[in-house]
N, C-alpha and C positions, 0 to 999 in steps of 0.2 A: 871360498865363500862353500861351507855347507847350507844346500836348502833346506826348509823344513818344511812340514804339513799342519794344517790347521782347520779347523772346523765353525760354523755360526752355529751356536745355541741359543735357547730362549727358559731358561730354567724357569719364569712366570708361568711358560706355559704348562709345566708337568710336576706334579703332586714331589715333594720334597723328597719323599723316602726315595724316589725313583733317579738323583743328582748322582749319588757317591757311585750306583751301578754305571749309571752313563760316564762318569769323569773314568771312573776304571777303565772300560771299554775302550773309549777314546786313546788312551794310552795304548793300551795294547796295542790298538790297530796302527799305532806309532804316529799317533799326532800329538804334538808340539804346544799350537795355540787354540784357544777356545775366547770366540767375540761375543759379547754378550751385553744387552743392555740398552739396543739403540731405538727399542719400541718401547720400551717400559715405563714410560711417564708416569703414566698411570695408576701404575703399581707403585712406582716411589713415592708419589706425590696425588693420591686419588680425591682431596678435596686442598683446596688452597691453603698454604702454608702446613697440611697434616702431613710432614714426613714420614714414610714407610721406609727405612733403608736397611730395616734388621735381614728381612728376607735375601736381601745383595750381600751384606755382609757375610750372611750363612756359603751363599751359591758362590760367593769369590772363595773365602776359606775353603769348600768343598772341592770346586775343582783346582785351585792353587796346592792343596795338600796331595792332591792327588800328583802332582808332578805337572801340571799343566801350566803355561805362561796366557794371562788374561789380558785380552784387547776389552778395554771399555768404553762403548760409545755412551754418547751425550744421544738424549734421549728427543731432540730438539726436534727431528722429523715425524713426530707424532703428537702432538700437543694435547691435552685429553678436552673433554666436553666441557670441561668447565671453566676452559681459557675461552671460549670464546664468549660465555658470559661476561668474564672480566675484560675481553677487548671483542668486543660485537665486529669491529670495522675489520680484525686483521687478516680478514680473507683473501685472496688472492682473486682479482678481478680477470674473466681473459674476454678477447677481443671484441667481443659482442655484447662486452658491456656486463657479462653475467659472474657473479661471485659464485668461487667453486664452496662445496657445499664440507659440513663435516660430515664423515661415514666412511672414510677410508686414509689417505694418511699424505702427506705435505700440505697441508689444507693452511698454508700461511703465506704472507706478501714478505719477502724479503726487506721491503721498506720498511714496514711497522714497527715504529720506536717502541713500544709498549710491549709487541712481544719480543725485540730484540732484547729488552731489561729483563723480561722471564727467562728468557734463554740464557743470558748471563748469569741470574740469579741461582738456577737448577746447575750448571754448568761450574759456580763458585764452588754450590753445596757437594759435588762429587768431587772438585778439584781438591779441597779440603779434607775430605772424610777418606780417599782412598789416593791422593798424590803421593805417599811415600809408603804406600801398602807396598808390601815386595811381590805380590802376586799380580797385581799390575804393572804389564811388560811394554804395553803399550796402547794409545787412546787413539780413537775415532771420533772426528766430528761430524754430528751431523748424520745423512745415510741420501746417498745418490740425490746431489744437487742435479738440480733441473729435469729429474724422473717426470714424467708424466706433463712434460711443459708447462713447469711450473719455474721457469725463471722468470718469465715475462709476465708480469701484471701490470693491470689498466684501471689500479686501485688509488682513489682518491689518498691513501698515502704517498705511492708511488707516484701524481699526481706532483704533491708538496714537494716531494725529496728531489723530484727530476729538475723542476725549477729553481731548486736553489743549488741544486747537481750544474745545470746551465747557465746560473751567475757568477760560479767560482770560474768555470769555464773561459767565459767569455766577456764577463766582466761591466758591460753595456748589453741594450738590445741592439744598436746600431751595429755594434762587432758582429752579432750573432747574425743581424740579416745581411751583411755584407757575406760573412763566412757563408750561409744557407743559398745564396741568391735569393732571398725573398724578394725582392724587385716582381719577380715572376710570378703572376697570377694575383697580383695586389697581396700578398701573403705576408707585410712587411707588418710588425710586432712593435707597440710602443714602452711596453711593461713586460718583463720576465712575467709575471702573474698572469699575464694573457695567453700563455704557450699553454696548449692542451696537448695530451699524449696522443701519439699519431695512429688513433683508430675510430674506426665508425667515419671517415672522411667519407665524401660524396665520391671520387674516384680518389687515385693512388696519391697519399702525402709526400712529400717532399723528401727524397732518400736521404740529404743530409739531416732532417729532424731524426728518421727514423734511426739513420746511422749513429747519432747521437743517444737516442733512447734505450738500444740495443748496447751502447757503450756504458751505458749510465747501469743499466739492468746487470751486465756481467760486475761491475765494481760495486752492486748491490750484497752480490754474492760474495767477492775480494772481503767487502766491510761484515760481513754476515759471522765469514768464517773465520775473520782474525779477531772479533769479538772471543769468540769461546777461547781462542789457542793463544791469546796474551792470557787469558786465567789461567790454564792448564798451566802454562810456563811456568808460573808463578809458586805454585805447588807440586811438581813434577817434574823430573827429570827425565822420564820417558818418551819416546818418539811418538809422535802426533802425527796421524795420517787421515787421510778422507778416502773414503771410496767412489769413483767417477766411474761411468758407465759407457759403454760401444756405441760411437757414433753420436753422441750427447756434444755438441758444439755452440749452445746459448750463452756460456760465458768463459772467458778466457781460462783455461784449467792453467797455462803458464803463472797467469795472474795469483790464481788461491794456491799452487805450488807454491809458491815464495817464502809461504809462512810454513811450511810444515816442514817435516822431516821427511815424510816419503809420500809416494804416492802411490795408490794400490786403484785397482779397479775390476767390475764383476763382470767376467767372462759366462757368457753365456750362447755356446756357439752353434746349436741348432733353431735354435730361439731366434737369432740376431739373424739365420740364412732365410728365413722366411717373413724376418719380420721389419727388418732395416734396411737391408744391405743393398736390396735392388737388382737382384740377380736374376737374370731369366728362367724360363722354366727347365730347360733343360739342366742348366746347373743346379738348382736346386732338388732336382730328382737325384742326380748322381749324388749330391753330399748331403742327401737328406737325413741321414742317422751322423753326421761328421761335422759338419761344420763346412763353411768354404774354409780352403785350403791358406788363405792370405788375411782373413779378418782377424783372426788374435792375433797373430804375429804382427801386425801393424800395432794394434793397441798397445802390444807389449814394449814393442819398441819408441812409440809417443808417449807412454807414462812413466818410460825408463828416462827419457828427457824432460817428463814433467819434475820430475823427483830430481830430478839432477844426478841420477846413478843409481838411486836407491827409489825400488817399486815391489811391490804385491799383488797376487791377485785374490780380492780377500773376498770374492763369490764366485767359485767354480761349478758349473754345472755338473751335477751327478746322473742324471736320469732327465725325464719328460719333465719342463715347464707348465707353467699352466698359463702363460701369457701371448703364446703365440696363437696365429690362424691356425696353425697345426704343430702337435707336440709329441713329435717321434719319441724313441727311447733311441741314447745314441748306441752307436754299434759294440760289440762289443771288444774292449780294449781303449775305448776312446776318451774316457775319466782320467784312465792312466797316460797316454798320448798329449792331452791338454797338459796335464802338469807338466811333465817332464820338457814340451815343447817350453811354458811357460820359463823354468830352470835354463835350459838353452839360450834362452833372451836376459836374461840374467835377474829374474825372479829369486827375491831372498825367502817369498814363503808363497803357499797357495791353502789357499782355505778353500771347503768345500760346503756349499750351503744345499742342507743345510743337515743336519746331524739325523733326526728324525722329523718324516713329514707329521706335518701336522693334519690331525682328523677332522677339524675346523674349519669357519672363516674362509679369505678370500684365497689363500696359496693352498688349501687343501690339498688341489690336485699339484702341486711341485713337489716332485719326490727328493728324499734324502738320502743318506747312506745309512738310515734305517728306514723301513715300512711303520706305517702308524703301530702295527702289533709289535714292535720293536725289534723285528727280523730281521736280518742283514737283507738290503739292496743288495745288486747288484754292482755297484760302486764300491761297496764298503772293502770286500776283497782286492779291488782295483787300487783302494789309497792304500791298503797293507801293501800291497806287493809295492808301491813306488817307495814307500817307507823303509821295506826291507833292500832296495837298490840303493836309495841315497845313502845307504851305510855302504854299500861296495863300492860306489863309483865316486872317483877323486872331487876334489872342489870343480862348480861349474863357473869358474869366474871369465866373465865377458872377454870375449876379443875385439881388438880395436876396428871398425867400418871401415872402409875406403871407401865409401859414398854415403852420402848424404841427402835429404829431404828438408825444404823448409816450409815449417807449417804454422800458419795464421790465421789464428781465429776469428779475426775481424775481417778475412778476404771471406769466411763464409758468409758472415753476417750482411757485406756486399752484394754478393753476389746474389745471396736470398732476396734483398731489397730490390735488387735491377738485374734481373737474369739474363734478358735482352731475347732469353729463350729457354723454353719452358723446362727443359730436359740441362740446362746447365748449373753445375753442382760442382761447388769447389771441394767438398771431400771426395765426390766420385773422381776426379780429377786428380788429386793426390794418392788417392787409391789406386788408379789407373797406372799411375807412375809407378808407385811402390810394386804392386804384383809385376810390371815390367822388369825389376831391378831384381826380388825374389825370386821369379823363374830364372833368372841366371845365376841363381845359388848364392849371391852375394849377402854379406849382412848388411843394412840399413842403420843407420842414425837417423832421428830426427833434431832439429834444432830450431829455437823460437827464432819470432821473425825481428828481433833485436840484434841477432848473435853476430859479433864482432869479431871470430877467429875463424876462419874455415878451412885452416891450415893443416888439420890433421884429417883431411879427405884428398882423393885424386879427383872426383868429380860430385858437382852437388847440382842438385837439381832443385828450382823455385818455379814452382807453375802456379799460376793464376793469382799470385799473391798482389794484392788490391794496389799497397802504396808501399815500396821499399824503404826500410828505417835508414836515416842516415848512417846507424851503426855497421850495417850489413852492405848499403851502398860502398862505405870505406872499405869494409873489407873486400869487396869482389873489385875494388880499385888494386889493390895487393894480393892477390891470388894467384898462383901459378898452376893450378890445377884447368880441369874444366868445369865450364859453371852452364849452365844452361836453362833460360828463363822461358817465360810464357807457356799458355797463350794467354792475355789480359793483366800479365806482370806489368805493373809501374801504369798502371791506364787510368785511374784516378788520385788525386788527389785526399788528403784527409776528411777533409766536407764532401767527399761524393761527387766530385765537380771533373770534367775529362782536364786530364793534363796541359797544358801547353809551358814548352813546346808540346805537339803531340806525342801519345807514348808510342815505344817505351822508355822512349828518354833516357838512355843509356851511353853514359861517358864511353868513349871511344865503337860507337854500336853504329853506324851511319845506315840506320833503318827508321822511317815511321810509317806507323799503321795509320793509313791513310785510308781504310773504310772496314768495317767489318760487319758481319752476316751472321746470321743462327741459322743452323738447317736443321729440319723436322727427319725424324726419320724416316729412308728413304731417299734421302738428297746424298746419298756420303758422296764425296769427291774421290775419284782413282786418284793416286801417288804413282807418280815414274817409275818409282824403285820397287813397288808393291803394295797390298794393301790401302787402305783410305780413309780419309780427312771426316771427321762424324762431327756434328751438333755446333762447330765454332770455326768461322776461318776469318782472317785480317790480312787486307791487301797489305804488301809492304810495298814501300817506295824507298829509294837509295841505294848506295854503290858498295854496298857489303857484299862479302862474297856469296854464291850461293851454295849449298850442299844440297840440299834434293827440292824439289819442283812437286807441284800438281803434274797430272797427265798433262794440261795442256799449257804446262811451260809455268806458271804461277809460281815465284820464290813460295816455299814452304818452310824448310830448315835453312838458318843464314848465319853466318859468324864472321867475326873479327876476332883474328887473336884466338884467344882462351874462350873468347863470349860466344855464345850460341842463342839464337832467337828462334823458338817452334811456334809457326803463326797458327796452328791450330791442335785440333784434339785427335792425335792419331788413334785408328780403330788395335787390335789386341796384336794381328802381323804387325804392323809399320812401328807401333811402339815398342815390340821386339828389337826389330830392326836397328830401331833410333838410340836406344839405350844399349844395344849392346855394339853396336858402331861406337858410339861415347866410351863407354868402358875399355873398349880397344885401345882406343886412340890413349884413354890415359893409362894404358900399362895395366889394368886389371885382368886377373886370373877369373875366367868365368864357365859355367856349364851350363847346358840346357837341360833343366829338369825335365824329366817326364811328369806327364800330366798329374796332378794332385801328390807327387812328389816334392816334398822341400827339406832345403838343406841348411843346419845352423852350425856355425864355428864358431865354438868358446876357445879361451885361452888353450886349451889341452886336447879339446877332441874336436871330434867332427860328428853332427847328428844330424838321421835322416828320420823324416816323420813321412808316415804312407797315410797319407788321407782317402786314400781310394778304399773300397770296399772288396777288393780282389789283390790277390800280392801281387809287389812290383819288384822286377831285378832292376838293376843300376851297379853299374861297375865291377859286376860281379859278384853283387849282394843281393840277395832277395830278402825284401822285408816284405811281412804278412800282413794282410788286412789289418787297419787299425794299427800297424805296427810302428815300433822305435827301433834306432837301431845307432850306437854311437861305439868310435872307436879310436885311440888315440892316435894323434897326428903329433 
């Protein structure tokens, strides 16, 4: 597979006489794809029913005639102002009961039926008009579902839709009452119409109620996306994708992705380092201009799973962004490194955001490949260099990974609802597991929580999965590799109740969690073989074999056959030792990567990526700061 480059472009932002020159420069740079349209509803339909698409016809023709493949976005992330006159109650409502206002974007509630019908209408208009246009080579639905905390809405529309969802799921209030344990605090309902949304309660609402609402909210995103996909498919054979985000977990991306052809995500490494990774100050300082060495790779591998092998980067950071607390410029070479790292993880396409920096409105401080005066910004030369290198490098087909991690969006919701410790975060636990494996030079695959086949992998890690699904349990029963589960794995029912028999309740593993405790910073528990346990600890009873203990002799890592259970959250030192131990026994070849240097193996090449601001020498190879090295293998 030969990867390709692209860019995000907004012809409605620029005089029409600039379009042809822009298109020619894109082609000259070596770009193949151009994404347009996802924010342009007010120009497509300035007044209700007044369609103005001639400009879009000309933009598509100009870009396509220059040799670019066009990705057309549906504009539903930015409904125009007149839409609120038509649907005054379409706005999402936050947990404090305040409607979100018009004035930026994503100002809609997924549950509002009237707005959904207008989304179907504009999608149908675009699909009919452009579905067979030879320049339209892909479609994007909406833009960044969940961005700005917009998945969950407490609107009247959401309340009515939630009640209907509950009635379909439980069939009767008595069944719901038993499932949720509503006898507690006299919370029993006589009618589905008595059930409110789980906000503005005096103290915490029933966790089963909140979990049902989170599942409902995720299903509403799936429903909204599917409405557009079904229409586009009737009129176009081009692939359909959506651009997900980094560390957004409030809807199930696997469920949304099941209706799409390709998964994509928007990669902003430097912004994410300071905005949502939770890195300590030393880490932030060291990688200030590079981004975390594992965060991008984590999402590359996750979205490859969501896309069932097909995935893109739809927006790649080219320079300073505008939305993080601080916005430094990338180290020279990083725009090239980020693209090659994506390709090494199997990306078909990397699109830079954006072509030209806008001199107006909310994102005017967000860099592009061009400055606002159309002069080249630093990343333009790096994009052109990547384009030239693509022509020289053989295909970057992915290699089969030997180790996998199960990722479950519902587990993130569960531990947000009932963390039991202020810093217990499912994403962080999975990320620590991923980082430990990646530091061993391993390729890592992600698997959905209902995965029924583990056979391609010598080792599988299942950290913190709230409830193991039947398909995964059956796969574990016949799996002959090493499986590492815990902590908190299989500890709740689907309705957020403690499992009986007590967790982890795994066939063949004689181990029972008799007590759990959460540990604040500074209360780490030393481990007998080095390192420490942090955040969470489970007291285990049973006769299973003990592999590792705490310093005071309590079981920490236990096993029965090929099944291992980890009773806590190891620090970096302990995680490195435990993952290395498992991988060695599984027969995997590992290498301890120097700090900030990462390895990725493709079917034919070994790639090294240096996230450091200084050169690093490894295996006799010196990789410059922000450098990429590849060699055939």
